N, C-alpha and C positions, 0 to 999 in steps of 0.2 A: 756702840758696836765696835768690836776689834777689827782693825783693818790689816793686821800683819801677824805673822808667825816668825819668830826669830829663834833659830837653834844655835847653840854655842857649845863648843868644846874649848875649854880653857886649859892651857898647858903652861904652867909656871916653871921657870927654871928655879931650882931651889938651892939654898946655900949648901955647899959641900956635897951636892948630889943626894940630898935628903929625900925622904918620902914626900911626894907631891899631894897625897890624899888629904892631909889636913888643910892644905891650901885650897884644894878643890872643894872641900866641905865648906870653907869660908866663902868661896865664890858662890856656891849654891845658896848659902845663907843670905847673900845680898839679894838674890832673886826672891827668896821666901819673904824677906822683910819688905820687899817692894809692894807686895800685895797683888801682883798680876797673877793670872792663871798660868800654871807651869806644869811640866811633866818631866821628871828626871828619868833618863834612860841610861843604859850602861856606858855609852860613849859620848853622849851629849845631853843637854837639857834644852827643852823647847818651851818658849814663852809665848803667850798670846796677849795682844793688846794693841795700843796705838804705836805705830812705827817709831815716832819720835821718842816716846817714853821707853820703849824697849832698847833702843840704841843708847839712851842715857844710862840704863841699867848695865849694859855691856861696859860702858865707860867706868861706872862705879866698881864693877867687878875687877877690872884691870887696876884701878887705883887701890883697891883693897889688897891685891897681890903685892903691890909695891910697899904698902904699909906693913905687910908681914915680912918684908925683906927679900922678896923675889927680885933678882937683878934684871930679869926680862921675862916677858910673857908672850906666848903665841895664843891668839884667839881665832879659832876657825869658826866662821859665822855663815849661816845660811839664812836667807830672808825670803819669805813669801809675802808679797804685798798685793792686796786686792782692795783698793779704795772704793770701788763701785759696789761690790757685793759683800765685802767683809771677808774675814779669815777666821776659821775655827778648826782647832785640832780635832774635835769630835766629828765635824762634818767631813774632814778629809780622811778619817780613819774608820768611820762607822761601818763601811762595807766589809771590813776585815774582822769585825768583832761579832 
């Protein structure tokens, strides 16, 4: 059972003020390739899973930005952690659908 939701907005500084979208696409690819449940939204992506695993994915996303040549990265992160009852995107948003 998932015990956490982590939402991340990654903002890489790009070489010569270039378009950040290809970098952001690569960051989302790290999430996709991780196998965790996720939802891409216009300004952030939310992942569902074990807190330790999700934070490791955030680390990999930042490392990928460096591999692509980003000199620095801002990662804005929100964490919902519920080890007792678990955490689910569907459960938190079902009343709005």
